[in-house]
C-alpha positions as a Python dict, from the first residue, in 0.01 Angstrom:
ca = {
    (1, 'M'): (0, 0, 0),
    (2, 'A'): (-181, -193, -275),
    (3, 'T'): (104, -443, -289),
    (4, 'L'): (87, -499, 87),
    (5, 'K'): (-290, -554, 70),
    (6, 'K'): (-234, -807, -205),
    (7, 'K'): (17, -987, 18),
    (8, 'D'): (-241, -1000, 295),
    (9, 'R'): (-506, -1139, 60),
    (10, 'T'): (-263, -1400, -71),
    (11, 'F'): (-169, -1500, 284),
    (12, 'I'): (-532, -1547, 386),
    (13, 'Y'): (-604, -1741, 65),
    (14, 'N'): (-303, -1966, 131),
    (15, 'L'): (-419, -2023, 488),
    (16, 'F'): (-763, -2140, 381),
    (17, 'F'): (-634, -2338, 83),
    (18, 'T'): (-383, -2515, 309),
    (19, 'T'): (-651, -2573, 573),
    (20, 'I'): (-878, -2745, 322),
    (21, 'L'): (-619, -2948, 132),
    (22, 'G'): (-419, -3000, 451),
    (23, 'G'): (-734, -3136, 611),
    (24, 'V'): (-766, -3392, 332),
    (25, 'I'): (-399, -3485, 369),
    (26, 'G'): (-435, -3506, 746),
    (27, 'L'): (-738, -3735, 718),
    (28, 'M'): (-549, -3960, 480),
    (29, 'N'): (-250, -3973, 714),
    (30, 'Y'): (-470, -4067, 1004),
    (31, 'A'): (-670, -4310, 797),
    (32, 'F'): (-334, -4477, 740),
    (33, 'N'): (-273, -4510, 1116),
    (34, 'I'): (-634, -4600, 1188),
    (35, 'L'): (-621, -4881, 932),
    (36, 'I'): (-321, -5020, 1118),
    (37, 'A'): (-504, -4996, 1452),
    (38, 'K'): (-818, -5159, 1312),
    (39, 'Y'): (-679, -5431, 1085),
    (40, 'T'): (-370, -5546, 1275),
    (41, 'S'): (-328, -5692, 1622),
    (42, 'P'): (-283, -5470, 1931),
    (43, 'E'): (74, -5600, 1955),
    (44, 'I'): (160, -5486, 1601),
    (45, 'F'): (-15, -5152, 1651),
    (46, 'G'): (168, -5096, 1980),
    (47, 'T'): (502, -5180, 1821),
    (48, 'F'): (432, -4954, 1524),
    (49, 'S'): (328, -4671, 1759),
    (50, 'A'): (661, -4693, 1940),
    (51, 'A'): (842, -4695, 1603),
    (52, 'L'): (629, -4399, 1496),
    (53, 'G'): (744, -4209, 1804),
    (54, 'I'): (1107, -4254, 1693),
    (55, 'I'): (1015, -4161, 1334),
    (56, 'Y'): (850, -3840, 1457),
    (57, 'L'): (1160, -3757, 1659),
    (58, 'S'): (1384, -3819, 1356),
    (59, 'Q'): (1164, -3593, 1144),
    (60, 'I'): (1207, -3303, 1384),
    (61, 'S'): (1542, -3231, 1224),
    (62, 'G'): (1354, -3214, 895),
    (63, 'V'): (1125, -2942, 1029),
    (64, 'A'): (1431, -2743, 1142),
    (65, 'I'): (1599, -2791, 802),
    (66, 'Q'): (1286, -2687, 614),
    (67, 'S'): (1243, -2379, 836),
    (68, 'L'): (1609, -2278, 802),
    (69, 'I'): (1603, -2309, 423),
    (70, 'T'): (1270, -2124, 403),
    (71, 'K'): (1415, -1839, 608),
    (72, 'T'): (1743, -1832, 409),
    (73, 'V'): (1565, -1824, 71),
    (74, 'A'): (1329, -1548, 193),
    (75, 'E'): (1630, -1341, 303),
    (76, 'N'): (1817, -1397, -26),
    (77, 'K'): (1531, -1409, -279),
    (78, 'T'): (1702, -1164, -517),
    (79, 'K'): (2009, -1389, -550),
    (80, 'N'): (2095, -1697, -754),
    (81, 'L'): (2063, -1988, -511),
    (82, 'N'): (2152, -2283, -737),
    (83, 'M'): (2474, -2346, -547),
    (84, 'Y'): (2296, -2315, -212),
    (85, 'K'): (2035, -2570, -322),
    (86, 'W'): (2287, -2847, -390),
    (87, 'N'): (2514, -2756, -99),
    (88, 'S'): (2219, -2782, 137),
    (89, 'L'): (2120, -3124, 7),
    (90, 'L'): (2476, -3255, 37),
    (91, 'S'): (2538, -3107, 382),
    (92, 'F'): (2218, -3233, 541),
    (93, 'S'): (2246, -3575, 375),
    (94, 'I'): (2590, -3620, 530),
    (95, 'I'): (2454, -3523, 872),
    (96, 'G'): (2171, -3772, 822),
    (97, 'V'): (2414, -4054, 745),
    (98, 'V'): (2623, -3972, 1053),
    (99, 'G'): (2308, -3958, 1269),
    (100, 'A'): (2186, -4290, 1129),
    (101, 'I'): (2520, -4456, 1205),
    (102, 'I'): (2516, -4330, 1564),
    (103, 'F'): (2154, -4444, 1603),
    (104, 'F'): (2238, -4792, 1471),
    (105, 'L'): (2540, -4826, 1700),
    (106, 'L'): (2312, -4747, 1995),
    (107, 'R'): (2037, -4979, 1871),
    (108, 'H'): (2043, -5211, 2175),
    (109, 'P'): (1989, -4949, 2449),
    (110, 'I'): (1734, -4770, 2225),
    (111, 'S'): (1555, -5103, 2176),
    (112, 'Q'): (1535, -5155, 2553),
    (113, 'L'): (1412, -4801, 2618),
    (114, 'S'): (1141, -4811, 2350),
    (115, 'S'): (1050, -5182, 2383),
    (116, 'L'): (1114, -5221, 2008),
    (117, 'P'): (1279, -5534, 1862),
    (118, 'V'): (1639, -5474, 1748),
    (119, 'E'): (1568, -5599, 1395),
    (120, 'Y'): (1364, -5285, 1319),
    (121, 'M'): (1652, -5048, 1402),
    (122, 'L'): (1809, -5071, 1055),
    (123, 'Y'): (1490, -4950, 889),
    (124, 'L'): (1461, -4667, 1140),
    (125, 'A'): (1823, -4571, 1065),
    (126, 'V'): (1737, -4541, 695),
    (127, 'A'): (1434, -4329, 789),
    (128, 'I'): (1671, -4095, 975),
    (129, 'I'): (1881, -4041, 660),
    (130, 'F'): (1568, -3960, 459),
    (131, 'A'): (1445, -3725, 736),
    (132, 'F'): (1754, -3506, 690),
    (133, 'A'): (1761, -3503, 309),
    (134, 'S'): (1393, -3479, 214),
    (135, 'P'): (1298, -3135, 361),
    (136, 'V'): (1536, -2940, 133),
    (137, 'A'): (1296, -2917, -162),
    (138, 'K'): (998, -2800, 43),
    (139, 'G'): (1211, -2542, 221),
    (140, 'L'): (1319, -2397, -113),
    (141, 'L'): (959, -2382, -235),
    (142, 'L'): (825, -2223, 84),
    (143, 'G'): (1104, -1964, 80),
    (144, 'E'): (939, -1833, -237),
    (145, 'E'): (593, -1881, -81),
    (146, 'K'): (494, -2144, -338),
    (147, 'V'): (234, -2276, -97),
    (148, 'I'): (3, -2440, -352),
    (149, 'T'): (292, -2638, -501),
    (150, 'V'): (400, -2761, -159),
    (151, 'N'): (45, -2872, -77),
    (152, 'L'): (18, -3069, -401),
    (153, 'V'): (353, -3235, -331),
    (154, 'L'): (235, -3332, 17),
    (155, 'L'): (-84, -3475, -130),
    (156, 'G'): (118, -3692, -370),
    (157, 'E'): (342, -3812, -86),
    (158, 'T'): (40, -3901, 126),
    (159, 'I'): (-122, -4102, -152),
    (160, 'L'): (199, -4302, -198),
    (161, 'K'): (227, -4352, 178),
    (162, 'F'): (-132, -4480, 184),
    (163, 'V'): (-63, -4728, -96),
    (164, 'I'): (249, -4864, 78),
    (165, 'G'): (55, -4889, 405),
    (166, 'I'): (-224, -5094, 247),
    (167, 'I'): (34, -5331, 102),
    (168, 'A'): (199, -5366, 445),
    (169, 'I'): (-136, -5443, 611),
    (170, 'N'): (-216, -5705, 348),
    (171, 'L'): (120, -5862, 431),
    (172, 'G'): (5, -5908, 789),
    (173, 'G'): (120, -5574, 930),
    (174, 'N'): (476, -5570, 798),
    (175, 'I'): (653, -5329, 1037),
    (176, 'P'): (959, -5254, 816),
    (177, 'L'): (731, -5163, 525),
    (178, 'L'): (517, -4945, 753),
    (179, 'I'): (833, -4763, 865),
    (180, 'M'): (936, -4705, 504),
    (181, 'A'): (587, -4579, 420),
    (182, 'N'): (652, -4290, 659),
    (183, 'S'): (983, -4186, 500),
    (184, 'L'): (1018, -4310, 141),
    (185, 'P'): (756, -4083, -28),
    (186, 'A'): (924, -3763, 94),
    (187, 'I'): (1269, -3854, -38),
    (188, 'L'): (1122, -3956, -374),
    (189, 'S'): (948, -3619, -412),
    (190, 'T'): (1273, -3443, -324),
    (191, 'I'): (1463, -3635, -590),
    (192, 'I'): (1203, -3529, -848),
    (193, 'I'): (1164, -3164, -742),
    (194, 'L'): (1522, -3047, -684),
    (195, 'P'): (1642, -3070, -1049),
    (196, 'L'): (1332, -2875, -1156),
    (197, 'L'): (1404, -2578, -927),
    (198, 'K'): (1605, -2315, -1117),
    (199, 'Y'): (1747, -1989, -984),
    (200, 'N'): (1866, -1801, -1292),
    (201, 'K'): (1799, -1448, -1174),
    (202, 'G'): (2022, -1229, -961),
    (203, 'E'): (2383, -1246, -857),
    (204, 'V'): (2547, -1589, -824),
    (205, 'V'): (2655, -1606, -460),
    (206, 'D'): (2770, -1878, -225),
    (207, 'V'): (2507, -1855, 50),
    (208, 'K'): (2633, -2049, 349),
    (209, 'V'): (2422, -2268, 573),
    (210, 'N'): (2379, -2091, 907),
    (211, 'W'): (2477, -2382, 1130),
    (212, 'K'): (2434, -2189, 1454),
    (213, 'E'): (2073, -2108, 1369),
    (214, 'F'): (2015, -2464, 1248),
    (215, 'V'): (2130, -2603, 1583),
    (216, 'L'): (1904, -2359, 1771),
    (217, 'M'): (1610, -2443, 1542),
    (218, 'A'): (1673, -2816, 1582),
    (219, 'I'): (1684, -2787, 1961),
    (220, 'S'): (1364, -2581, 1955),
    (221, 'F'): (1175, -2829, 1737),
    (222, 'I'): (1310, -3132, 1928),
    (223, 'L'): (1185, -2989, 2256),
    (224, 'L'): (866, -2867, 2089),
    (225, 'T'): (783, -3215, 1962),
    (226, 'M'): (864, -3401, 2284),
    (227, 'P'): (523, -3357, 2454),
    (228, 'F'): (335, -3557, 2188),
    (229, 'T'): (605, -3811, 2095),
    (230, 'L'): (790, -3893, 2416),
    (231, 'D'): (465, -4011, 2575),
    (232, 'L'): (432, -4291, 2316),
    (233, 'I'): (778, -4415, 2409),
    (234, 'L'): (752, -4377, 2787),
    (235, 'V'): (393, -4496, 2837),
    (236, 'N'): (353, -4831, 3013),
    (237, 'K'): (347, -5105, 2748),
    (238, 'D'): (65, -5283, 2936),
    (239, 'F'): (-183, -5022, 2806),
    (240, 'R'): (24, -4868, 2527),
    (241, 'A'): (-219, -4978, 2253),
    (242, 'G'): (-515, -4807, 2425),
    (243, 'Y'): (-325, -4489, 2494),
    (244, 'S'): (-182, -4492, 2141),
    (245, 'S'): (-538, -4497, 2006),
    (246, 'L'): (-630, -4197, 2220),
    (247, 'S'): (-312, -4018, 2115),
    (248, 'L'): (-381, -4101, 1751),
    (249, 'L'): (-729, -3947, 1759),
    (250, 'G'): (-611, -3650, 1964),
    (251, 'K'): (-340, -3574, 1713),
    (252, 'I'): (-607, -3535, 1446),
    (253, 'V'): (-694, -3212, 1626),
    (254, 'Y'): (-330, -3109, 1665),
    (255, 'F'): (-225, -3163, 1306),
    (256, 'A'): (-545, -3006, 1174),
    (257, 'C'): (-469, -2696, 1382),
    (258, 'I'): (-105, -2663, 1273),
    (259, 'T'): (-169, -2736, 906),
    (260, 'T'): (-102, -2372, 824),
    (261, 'A'): (218, -2343, 1033),
    (262, 'S'): (448, -2363, 729),
    (263, 'V'): (236, -2104, 545),
    (264, 'M'): (257, -1870, 843),
    (265, 'F'): (632, -1925, 879),
    (266, 'A'): (690, -1850, 509),
    (267, 'R'): (488, -1528, 540),
    (268, 'L'): (667, -1420, 857),
    (269, 'T'): (1013, -1473, 708),
    (270, 'N'): (917, -1282, 392),
    (271, 'E'): (758, -994, 584),
    (272, 'E'): (969, -705, 717),
    (273, 'D'): (702, -498, 892),
    (274, 'P'): (679, -606, 1264),
    (275, 'K'): (313, -503, 1288),
    (276, 'R'): (221, -717, 988),
    (277, 'K'): (415, -1008, 1136),
    (278, 'R'): (214, -988, 1457),
    (279, 'R'): (-110, -957, 1262),
    (280, 'S'): (-23, -1262, 1049),
    (281, 'L'): (44, -1460, 1367),
    (282, 'L'): (-287, -1358, 1526),
    (283, 'V'): (-482, -1447, 1210),
    (284, 'A'): (-316, -1790, 1200),
    (285, 'L'): (-377, -1843, 1574),
    (286, 'A'): (-745, -1753, 1541),
    (287, 'L'): (-787, -2007, 1261),
    (288, 'S'): (-603, -2278, 1460),
    (289, 'L'): (-813, -2212, 1770),
    (290, 'L'): (-1137, -2228, 1570),
    (291, 'I'): (-1041, -2560, 1411),
    (292, 'G'): (-939, -2706, 1747),
    (293, 'I'): (-1258, -2606, 1926),
    (294, 'V'): (-1481, -2742, 1648),
    (295, 'L'): (-1300, -3079, 1635),
    (296, 'S'): (-1290, -3111, 2015),
    (297, 'L'): (-1664, -3039, 2028),
    (298, 'A'): (-1714, -3318, 1773),
    (299, 'F'): (-1520, -3552, 2004),
    (300, 'F'): (-1746, -3461, 2297),
    (301, 'L'): (-2068, -3506, 2096),
    (302, 'F'): (-1982, -3795, 1864),
    (303, 'G'): (-1689, -3962, 2040),
    (304, 'E'): (-1834, -4312, 2045),
    (305, 'T'): (-1916, -4304, 1675),
    (306, 'I'): (-1572, -4166, 1591),
    (307, 'I'): (-1399, -4443, 1788),
    (308, 'N'): (-1613, -4717, 1632),
    (309, 'L'): (-1552, -4588, 1280),
    (310, 'S'): (-1180, -4533, 1334),
    (311, 'V'): (-976, -4743, 1576),
    (312, 'G'): (-1259, -4985, 1657),
    (313, 'E'): (-1495, -5066, 1944),
    (314, 'Q'): (-1219, -5248, 2137),
    (315, 'Y'): (-1083, -4903, 2223),
    (316, 'L'): (-1414, -4759, 2355),
    (317, 'P'): (-1271, -4724, 2710),
    (318, 'I'): (-1079, -4416, 2586),
    (319, 'L'): (-1411, -4237, 2515),
    (320, 'K'): (-1420, -4052, 2847),
    (321, 'Y'): (-1081, -3893, 2776),
    (322, 'L'): (-1130, -3807, 2409),
    (323, 'G'): (-1288, -3461, 2425),
    (324, 'V'): (-1054, -3332, 2695),
    (325, 'F'): (-754, -3468, 2505),
    (326, 'G'): (-874, -3281, 2196),
    (327, 'L'): (-879, -2955, 2395),
    (328, 'C'): (-528, -3030, 2522),
    (329, 'M'): (-405, -3074, 2167),
    (330, 'T'): (-576, -2749, 2068),
    (331, 'G'): (-378, -2570, 2336),
    (332, 'Y'): (-60, -2740, 2226),
    (333, 'S'): (-120, -2638, 1864),
    (334, 'I'): (-129, -2276, 1983),
    (335, 'V'): (208, -2341, 2151),
    (336, 'Y'): (348, -2475, 1825),
    (337, 'M'): (230, -2179, 1618),
    (338, 'I'): (366, -1926, 1867),
    (339, 'A'): (698, -2113, 1880),
    (340, 'N'): (723, -2082, 1501),
    (341, 'Y'): (675, -1709, 1539),
    (342, 'F'): (965, -1695, 1787),
    (343, 'I'): (1185, -1903, 1557),
    (344, 'S'): (1110, -1679, 1257),
    (345, 'K'): (1227, -1382, 1467),
    (346, 'G'): (1531, -1563, 1605),
    (347, 'T'): (1395, -1546, 1962),
    (348, 'Y'): (1552, -1862, 2104),
    (349, 'S'): (1523, -1773, 2473),
    (350, 'Y'): (1189, -1957, 2450),
    (351, 'I'): (1390, -2281, 2446),
    (352, 'L'): (1405, -2260, 2827),
    (353, 'V'): (1026, -2291, 2850),
    (354, 'L'): (1031, -2601, 2627),
    (355, 'L'): (1320, -2754, 2823),
    (356, 'V'): (1132, -2721, 3151),
    (357, 'A'): (823, -2877, 2988),
    (358, 'T'): (1025, -3178, 2869),
    (359, 'M'): (1176, -3229, 3214),
    (360, 'L'): (829, -3208, 3367),
    (361, 'Q'): (697, -3474, 3127),
    (362, 'V'): (980, -3715, 3207),
    (363, 'I'): (923, -3667, 3580),
    (364, 'L'): (548, -3720, 3545),
    (365, 'F'): (587, -4044, 3349),
    (366, 'A'): (861, -4170, 3581),
    (367, 'T'): (638, -4125, 3887),
    (368, 'R'): (286, -4163, 3740),
    (369, 'N'): (254, -4441, 3481),
    (370, 'D'): (24, -4701, 3638),
    (371, 'A'): (-298, -4655, 3440),
    (372, 'I'): (-422, -4482, 3127),
    (373, 'K'): (-622, -4236, 3342),
    (374, 'V'): (-306, -4130, 3523),
    (375, 'V'): (-113, -4088, 3197),
    (376, 'V'): (-391, -3870, 3053),
    (377, 'E'): (-378, -3657, 3369),
    (378, 'N'): (-2, -3619, 3311),
    (379, 'Q'): (-63, -3483, 2964),
    (380, 'I'): (-340, -3248, 3082),
    (381, 'I'): (-104, -3099, 3342),
    (382, 'L'): (176, -3068, 3086),
    (383, 'Y'): (-28, -2913, 2804),
    (384, 'S'): (-211, -2671, 3035),
    (385, 'L'): (107, -2534, 3193),
    (386, 'L'): (288, -2516, 2859),
    (387, 'T'): (3, -2331, 2687),
    (388, 'V'): (-35, -2073, 2963),
    (389, 'S'): (340, -2011, 2995),
    (390, 'T'): (379, -1977, 2616),
    (391, 'V'): (97, -1723, 2584),
    (392, 'L'): (243, -1523, 2872),
    (393, 'F'): (587, -1533, 2708),
    (394, 'L'): (434, -1408, 2383),
    (395, 'L'): (256, -1119, 2555),
    (396, 'I'): (580, -1015, 2725),
    (397, 'K'): (765, -1023, 2391),
    (398, 'F'): (484, -829, 2220),
    (399, 'R'): (510, -560, 2486),
    (400, 'E'): (890, -542, 2452),
    (401, 'D'): (876, -526, 2072),
    (402, 'I'): (610, -254, 2065),
    (403, 'K'): (805, -51, 2320),
    (404, 'N'): (1125, -82, 2114),
    (405, 'E'): (943, 11, 1793),
    (406, 'R'): (799, 324, 1954),
    (407, 'G'): (1143, 414, 2083),
    (408, 'E'): (1292, 380, 1736),
    (409, 'K'): (1018, 599, 1588),
    (410, 'N'): (1075, 868, 1851),
    (411, 'N'): (1449, 864, 1780),
    (412, 'Q'): (1384, 896, 1408),
    (413, 'R'): (1156, 1196, 1469),
    (414, 'K'): (1419, 1362, 1688),
    (415, 'N'): (1686, 1305, 1424),
    (416, 'T'): (1457, 1446, 1156),
    (417, 'K'): (1390, 1762, 1359),
    (418, 'T'): (1762, 1804, 1430),
    (419, 'T'): (1855, 1789, 1062),
}
């Protein structure tokens, strides 16, 4: 019991440590984007925002890879995983190269869909390769719940990203360099970390990559990320810069709320007790909800000041949408955290909910894309329905799990009495 209590204390400590340091990292990341919005032209910022949407989509695979490796290491922590480490890097790097080639071959239709110049597609293809290779190191670290190490690595990556971004802005808003700033730091940290990770204890085994689970995780995270990335690609380019500014500030709330998602996922995959898994989820959700409400309240009270100090007074027309958008992103952060819980348990039936949400978003933007007010209404509808349906899905699964656990206990008691 003492060991379990220690695990709980460590989990809570990691949550708060990640919230604080993650908050610093998040502010730096958004300072990076805000600098681009403030010190480049609306055309450059709009183009970069569209490129950023593609970068986010390419990094979804990275989230799936990191989660899969975290789960695999947690399940095999008593074994020697040196072979698995290098096999994972090689396997996912090859997939990244194949994906980048396909992306580059389709560069012309992608360029038309996203309104991005074709000359930027090569840099985005390179970013795709890095997106597949770079998550391996963090997945290995999180599988052992080395949360502090991962946070320090992320801080170093963010500092490097910030430096590259400042150079790009001084060069007049160099789009290729801005793209590389969002992918190069992560691959550099991976190159440094991987040789330092040693697994000398336990039996030397050839742990295989679970490709079926990877595909299901990738689909889950792709659909999970669509609501806050697809909008940047589909939004009418006539007011894309204004909406991108609103989205940028709204995502401050979202990323602040999900800062602890990787910590929660690492705890869930290392925990065997179903009750403790549910408790860990509820603790993480409570923290995310608190962060979201506080930041959204700040948007309502100090929205004008925040806009002036961040993206600039030219984007003040978005003020009336800012607080509501913050609440929407709070709800969506709850969706993301709950989805991670489902993924850690291997509950992939939730994919259907995400698929319907993606279809709804495409339909909304195809039929309602005439003004920024209309687009914001689209997102309010989407986030509200997705949050409610996700919470209901969770409650249903909680009820099923508790019922099954009670049934197992009753069977064990009957078997004990029989013997």
